[in-house]
C-alpha positions as CSV (number, residue, x, y, z in Angstrom):
1,X,163.1,108.2,159.9
2,X,162.3,105.3,162.2
3,X,164.1,105.6,165.6
4,X,166.5,102.7,166.4
5,X,164.8,102.6,169.9
6,X,161.7,101.2,168.3
7,X,159.4,103.5,170.2
8,X,157.7,106.4,168.3
9,X,154.5,107.8,167.0
10,X,153.7,108.1,163.3
11,X,151.3,110.9,162.7
12,X,149.1,111.3,159.6
13,X,149.6,107.7,158.4
14,X,147.2,106.8,155.6
15,X,145.7,103.4,156.5
16,X,143.1,101.3,154.7
17,X,139.9,100.2,156.2
18,X,140.1,96.6,155.0
19,X,143.4,95.9,156.8
20,X,143.2,98.1,159.8
21,X,141.2,96.7,162.7
22,X,139.3,98.6,165.4
23,X,139.8,102.1,164.0
24,X,136.9,104.4,164.5
25,X,137.2,106.8,161.6
26,X,135.5,108.2,158.5
27,X,137.0,106.5,155.5
28,X,137.1,108.1,152.1
29,X,135.8,106.5,148.9
30,X,139.0,104.5,148.4
31,X,138.8,103.2,152.0
32,X,141.5,105.4,153.5
33,X,141.7,107.4,156.7
34,X,144.4,109.4,158.4
35,X,145.5,108.0,161.7
36,X,148.3,108.1,164.2
37,X,150.2,104.9,164.9
38,X,152.1,104.5,168.2
39,X,154.8,101.8,168.4
40,X,156.6,100.5,171.5
41,X,158.3,97.2,172.4
42,X,157.8,95.7,169.0
43,X,154.0,96.2,169.1
44,X,151.5,98.7,167.9
45,X,150.3,100.4,171.1
46,X,147.5,102.3,169.4
47,X,145.9,103.3,166.1
48,X,143.7,106.3,166.4
49,X,142.4,109.3,164.5
50,X,144.4,112.4,165.5
51,X,142.5,114.5,168.0
52,X,144.2,117.8,167.3
53,X,145.0,119.5,164.0
54,X,148.7,119.9,164.9
55,X,151.2,117.1,164.7
56,X,151.9,115.9,168.3
57,X,155.3,116.9,169.6
58,X,158.0,114.3,168.9
59,X,155.8,112.5,166.3
60,X,157.0,111.6,162.8
61,X,154.7,113.3,160.3
62,X,154.0,110.9,157.4
63,X,152.0,113.6,155.7
64,X,149.4,111.1,154.4
65,X,151.8,108.5,153.1
66,X,150.3,105.0,153.0
67,X,151.1,102.3,155.7
68,X,150.1,98.7,155.0
69,X,150.7,95.6,157.0
70,X,153.5,93.3,155.8
71,X,152.5,91.0,152.9
72,X,151.6,87.4,153.0
73,X,152.5,85.4,149.8
74,X,150.6,82.1,149.8
75,X,151.8,80.5,146.5
76,X,155.5,80.5,145.4
77,X,158.1,78.1,144.2
78,X,161.4,79.1,145.7
79,X,162.9,75.7,145.2
80,X,162.7,76.4,141.5
81,X,163.7,80.1,141.7
82,X,166.5,81.6,139.7
83,X,167.4,78.7,137.5
84,X,166.6,80.6,134.3
85,X,170.2,81.6,133.5
86,X,171.2,77.9,133.3
87,X,167.9,76.5,132.0
88,X,165.6,79.0,130.2
89,X,162.3,78.1,128.7
90,X,163.0,77.5,125.0
91,X,159.7,78.9,123.7
92,X,157.8,80.3,126.7
93,X,155.2,77.6,126.7
94,X,153.9,75.5,129.6
95,X,155.3,72.4,128.1
96,X,158.6,74.1,127.6
97,X,158.6,75.1,131.3
98,X,157.8,71.5,132.4
99,X,160.5,70.0,130.3
100,X,163.2,72.5,131.2
101,X,162.5,72.4,134.9
102,X,162.4,68.6,135.0
103,X,165.7,68.4,133.2
104,X,167.3,70.9,135.6
105,X,165.9,69.2,138.7
106,X,167.4,65.9,137.7
107,X,170.8,67.4,136.8
108,X,171.3,70.1,139.3
109,X,169.1,70.1,142.4
110,X,171.5,69.1,145.1
111,X,170.8,70.2,148.7
112,X,173.3,73.0,148.4
113,X,171.9,74.2,145.1
114,X,168.3,74.3,146.5
115,X,169.3,75.9,149.8
116,X,171.3,78.7,148.2
117,X,168.5,79.6,145.8
118,X,165.8,79.4,148.5
119,X,167.8,81.7,150.8
120,X,168.3,84.2,147.9
121,X,164.6,84.2,147.3
122,X,163.7,84.7,151.0
123,X,166.1,87.6,151.3
124,X,164.4,89.2,148.3
125,X,160.9,88.6,149.7
126,X,161.9,89.9,153.2
127,X,163.5,93.1,151.8
128,X,160.3,93.8,149.9
129,X,158.1,93.5,153.0
130,X,156.8,89.9,153.0
131,X,156.2,88.4,156.4
132,X,155.0,85.0,155.5
133,X,155.4,82.8,152.5
134,X,154.2,79.3,151.3
135,X,156.4,77.6,148.8
136,X,155.6,74.5,146.8
137,X,158.3,71.9,146.9
138,X,158.9,69.6,144.0
139,X,158.4,66.1,145.5
140,X,158.8,63.6,142.8
141,X,161.2,60.8,143.7
142,X,164.0,61.2,144.7
143,X,163.8,65.0,145.0
144,X,161.6,64.8,148.1
145,X,164.4,63.3,150.1
146,X,166.7,66.2,149.2
147,X,164.4,69.2,149.3
148,X,162.3,68.6,152.4
149,X,165.2,68.6,154.8
150,X,166.5,71.8,153.1
151,X,163.1,73.3,153.6
152,X,163.0,72.4,157.3
153,X,166.5,73.9,157.8
154,X,165.5,77.1,156.0
155,X,162.3,77.5,157.9
156,X,164.2,77.5,161.2
157,X,166.9,79.8,159.9
158,X,164.3,82.3,158.8
159,X,161.9,82.0,161.8
160,X,161.0,85.5,163.1
161,X,161.7,87.1,159.7
162,X,159.7,85.1,157.2
163,X,157.2,82.5,158.4
164,X,157.8,79.8,155.9
165,X,155.4,77.0,154.9
166,X,155.9,74.1,152.5
167,X,153.5,72.2,150.3
168,X,154.5,69.1,148.4
169,X,154.1,69.3,144.6
170,X,153.7,66.4,142.2
171,X,151.3,65.5,139.3
172,X,148.1,63.8,140.3
173,X,149.3,60.7,138.5
174,X,152.0,60.2,141.2
175,X,149.2,59.3,143.6
176,X,148.6,56.1,141.7
177,X,151.6,54.6,143.5
178,X,149.7,54.6,146.8
179,X,152.5,53.2,149.0
180,X,154.9,55.9,147.8
181,X,152.4,58.7,148.1
182,X,151.4,57.5,151.6
183,X,155.1,57.7,152.6
184,X,155.3,61.2,151.1
185,X,152.2,62.3,153.1
186,X,153.8,61.0,156.3
187,X,157.0,62.9,155.4
188,X,155.0,66.1,154.8
189,X,153.2,65.6,158.1
190,X,156.5,65.2,160.0
191,X,157.6,68.5,158.5
192,X,154.4,70.2,159.5
193,X,153.7,70.9,155.9
194,X,150.8,71.0,153.5
195,X,149.7,68.2,151.2
196,X,149.5,69.3,147.6
197,X,149.2,67.9,144.0
198,X,148.7,69.2,140.5
199,X,145.3,68.1,139.1
200,X,144.6,67.2,135.4
201,X,141.6,65.6,133.8
202,X,142.9,62.0,134.0
203,X,140.3,59.2,133.8
204,X,140.8,58.2,137.5
205,X,140.9,61.8,138.8
206,X,138.0,61.2,141.3
207,X,139.6,58.1,142.7
208,X,143.0,59.8,143.1
209,X,141.5,62.8,144.7
210,X,139.8,60.6,147.3
211,X,143.1,59.1,148.2
212,X,144.7,62.5,148.6
213,X,141.8,63.6,150.9
214,X,142.1,60.4,152.8
215,X,145.8,61.0,153.5
216,X,145.1,64.6,154.5
217,X,142.4,63.5,156.9
218,X,144.6,60.7,158.3
219,X,147.5,63.1,159.0
220,X,145.5,66.2,159.8
221,X,147.0,68.2,156.9
222,X,145.6,71.1,155.0
223,X,145.5,70.8,151.2
224,X,146.9,73.0,148.4
225,X,146.2,72.2,144.7
226,X,147.3,73.5,141.3
227,X,144.3,73.2,139.1
228,X,143.3,73.8,135.5
229,X,146.4,75.8,134.5
230,X,145.3,75.7,130.9
231,X,143.0,77.2,128.3
232,X,141.3,73.9,127.8
233,X,137.5,74.4,128.4
234,X,137.2,70.8,129.3
235,X,139.5,71.2,132.3
236,X,137.1,71.1,135.3
237,X,139.3,69.7,138.1
238,X,138.5,72.7,140.3
239,X,134.9,71.4,140.4
240,X,136.2,67.9,141.0
241,X,138.2,69.1,144.0
242,X,135.2,70.9,145.5
243,X,133.0,67.8,145.0
244,X,135.7,65.6,146.6
245,X,135.9,68.0,149.6
246,X,132.2,67.8,150.1
247,X,131.7,64.0,149.8
248,X,134.8,63.4,152.0
249,X,133.5,65.8,154.6
250,X,136.9,67.5,154.7
251,X,137.3,70.1,157.5
252,X,140.8,71.4,156.8
253,X,141.8,74.5,154.8
254,X,142.0,74.0,151.0
255,X,143.7,76.5,148.7
256,X,143.5,76.0,144.9
257,X,145.8,77.9,142.6
258,X,145.4,79.1,139.0
259,X,142.0,77.8,137.8
260,X,142.6,79.5,134.5
261,X,140.2,77.4,132.3
262,X,137.2,78.6,134.4
263,X,137.4,82.0,132.7
264,X,136.8,80.3,129.3
265,X,133.9,78.0,130.2
266,X,130.2,78.5,129.5
267,X,128.2,80.4,132.3
268,X,126.2,77.3,133.2
269,X,129.5,75.4,133.9
270,X,131.0,78.4,135.8
271,X,128.0,78.9,138.0
272,X,127.8,75.2,139.0
273,X,131.5,75.2,139.8
274,X,131.4,78.3,141.9
275,X,128.4,77.1,143.8
276,X,130.3,74.0,144.8
277,X,133.5,75.8,145.5
278,X,131.6,78.1,147.9
279,X,129.8,75.3,149.6
280,X,133.0,73.3,150.1
281,X,134.8,76.4,151.6
282,X,137.7,76.4,149.2
283,X,140.0,79.4,148.9
284,X,141.4,80.4,145.5
285,X,144.6,82.1,144.6
286,X,145.3,83.7,141.2
287,X,148.9,84.2,139.9
288,X,148.5,87.1,137.5
289,X,152.2,87.5,136.6
290,X,152.9,83.9,135.8
291,X,149.6,83.2,134.1
292,X,150.1,86.2,131.9
293,X,153.5,84.8,130.9
294,X,152.4,81.3,130.1
295,X,148.8,81.2,129.2
296,X,147.7,81.6,125.5
297,X,151.4,81.7,124.6
298,X,151.5,81.3,120.8
299,X,154.4,80.2,118.7
300,X,153.0,81.3,115.3
301,X,153.7,85.0,115.8
302,X,150.2,85.9,116.9
303,X,149.1,87.9,119.9
304,X,147.6,86.2,123.0
305,X,143.9,86.7,123.2
306,X,143.1,86.3,126.9
307,X,144.8,87.2,130.3
308,X,144.9,83.8,131.9
309,X,143.5,84.9,135.3
310,X,140.5,83.3,136.9
311,X,137.1,84.7,138.0
312,X,138.1,86.4,141.3
313,X,135.2,88.9,141.3
314,X,132.6,86.3,140.8
315,X,134.2,84.1,143.4
316,X,134.4,86.9,145.9
317,X,130.7,87.8,145.3
318,X,129.9,84.3,146.5
319,X,131.9,84.7,149.7
320,X,134.8,82.6,148.4
321,X,138.2,83.6,149.9
322,X,140.4,84.9,147.1
323,X,144.1,85.9,147.0
324,X,146.9,86.7,144.6
325,X,150.5,85.7,144.9
326,X,154.0,85.7,143.3
327,X,154.2,82.1,142.0
328,X,157.4,81.5,140.0
329,X,160.5,83.7,140.0
330,X,163.1,83.7,137.2
331,X,162.6,80.1,136.3
332,X,161.2,78.4,133.2
333,X,157.6,79.0,134.3
334,X,158.1,82.8,134.6
335,X,161.3,84.5,133.5
336,X,160.8,87.6,135.7
337,X,159.7,88.7,139.2
338,X,161.4,89.3,142.5
339,X,158.9,88.0,145.1
340,X,157.7,91.6,145.5
341,X,154.0,91.5,146.6
342,X,153.5,95.2,145.8
343,X,154.4,94.3,142.2
344,X,152.0,91.4,142.3
345,X,149.2,93.6,143.7
346,X,150.0,96.4,141.1
347,X,149.7,93.8,138.3
348,X,146.6,92.3,139.8
349,X,144.9,95.7,140.0
350,X,145.6,96.4,136.4
351,X,144.8,92.9,135.0
352,X,142.0,91.9,137.4
353,X,140.5,95.4,138.0
354,X,141.0,95.6,141.8
355,X,139.7,99.2,141.6
356,X,136.6,101.3,141.0
357,X,135.9,100.5,143.8
358,X,139.0,99.3,145.6
359,X,136.8,97.8,148.3
360,X,138.6,95.3,150.4
361,X,140.9,93.9,147.6
362,X,144.1,94.8,149.7
363,X,143.2,91.8,151.8
364,X,144.1,89.6,148.8
365,X,147.8,90.0,149.7
366,X,147.5,90.3,153.4
367,X,144.7,89.2,155.7
368,X,143.1,86.6,153.3
369,X,146.2,84.5,152.6
370,X,147.1,84.8,156.3
371,X,143.8,83.2,157.2
372,X,144.2,80.5,154.7
373,X,147.7,79.8,156.1
374,X,146.4,79.8,159.7
375,X,148.6,82.8,160.7
376,X,146.7,84.7,163.4
377,X,147.6,88.3,163.6
378,X,149.3,88.5,160.2
379,X,148.2,90.8,157.4
380,X,146.5,93.4,159.6
381,X,147.2,96.6,161.5
382,X,145.7,96.5,165.0
383,X,146.4,97.9,168.5
384,X,148.2,95.2,170.4
385,X,149.4,93.5,167.3
386,X,153.0,93.2,166.0
387,X,154.5,96.3,164.6
388,X,155.2,94.7,161.2
389,X,154.3,97.1,158.4
390,X,155.5,98.9,155.3
391,X,155.7,102.7,154.8
392,X,155.3,103.9,151.3
393,X,155.7,107.3,149.7
394,X,152.5,107.0,147.8
395,X,149.5,108.8,149.3
396,X,146.8,107.3,147.2
397,X,146.3,104.2,145.1
398,X,147.3,105.9,141.9
399,X,150.5,107.1,143.5
400,X,151.3,103.8,145.2
401,X,150.7,101.6,142.2
402,X,152.3,103.9,139.6
403,X,155.9,103.5,140.9
404,X,158.0,100.5,142.1
405,X,158.3,102.2,145.6
406,X,161.9,100.8,145.7
407,X,162.6,103.2,148.6
408,X,159.8,101.9,150.8
409,X,160.6,101.4,154.5
410,X,159.9,97.9,155.9
411,X,159.3,97.8,159.7
412,X,159.6,94.6,161.6
413,X,158.9,94.4,165.4
414,X,158.9,98.2,165.3
415,X,162.3,98.7,163.7
416,X,163.3,99.5,160.1
417,X,165.1,96.6,158.5
418,X,168.1,96.6,156.2
419,X,166.4,96.4,152.7
420,X,169.6,95.5,150.8
421,X,168.5,93.1,148.0
422,X,170.8,90.2,147.3
423,X,173.0,90.6,144.2
424,X,172.3,88.1,141.3
425,X,176.1,87.7,141.1
426,X,175.9,85.6,144.2
427,X,174.3,82.8,142.2
428,X,176.8,82.9,139.2
429,X,178.7,79.8,140.3
430,X,175.5,77.8,140.4
431,X,174.8,78.7,136.8
432,X,178.1,77.2,135.4
433,X,177.7,73.8,133.7
């Protein structure tokens, strides 16, 4: 239905208040209003409430179908993606995932292997409507010398389709080798990346965090942490990160992922942590699909007792920026997924209760991660902005989130893209021992 010329008018598009800027309209209880969207030269010329009751001549009548801005996925691992067929998780546990991934990395992660799997993942994300994506990059020696050049090549190849960001990933204990970590920070800075580590409750956590912050300040880098991906109530590294940000006077952006243990801690501990997180200006991303898969995984034939997600509602009430993202895809940390942010949002709505009211939760997969990633103009619909959006058949949240919407139309620079998903068979030769 989208003209190849890229110039047209969409009538009766159902847009959401939280991700549509500058629209003077009366929004319904779910935050929707009907509007006409005019597109020309790759831009949204205007978004306005239709003045007349009839559909304007030559316009495409969407009849109330939902239009959302393209998605922003701020926490993924596309360097790990799609290794499941050759290295599955033996028991579904976090330890099983760590061991399986580590073994596969040592044995198989050549530049070609990483590049082909990353490209496959990016084609999937692009076809589903993702405009920007941050991937963590396993950076334990010597993998950083292989994967970072691949990332830089992939970023250039995908520029204009998916804005790709990279964050290094290693356990906090790796920071103890300060000379090596300082070289890694310099390498990340040269790649215009983000400095990242996985935090655990090690005895020297505060000292190690100070060094991470010092290197971020030295090189002008933003920070991205994995924290407390466990059900251990004693895991409070999120609080330690917030404290380190405050006493180091850090002014960059900090994104912290997972924070699972927070949901199991006593209220007095939770309130203290959230106050510090808010004061430090941290942003939090929950990964509902992966956390459901790994957390509270039991090997004694008993049912998991908790969902693994963190306290996004309590965080949001304190003004903390919160998002949800894809995380792992078809690797030992999560056997499923396709980098489809609609699937992520649908899961988050059901697990985290992004409804009753919907409020501005759609920002969690659009505008909020775009802000954290410093991507101006991403994640919103606005007059004068890029014509990058997704047209769905659903006309309400219950319609949109009840089906996969596999026939959605993804529009980039005003034109509908080819949404052909890559065939898993393309990776078959990489799975052979």
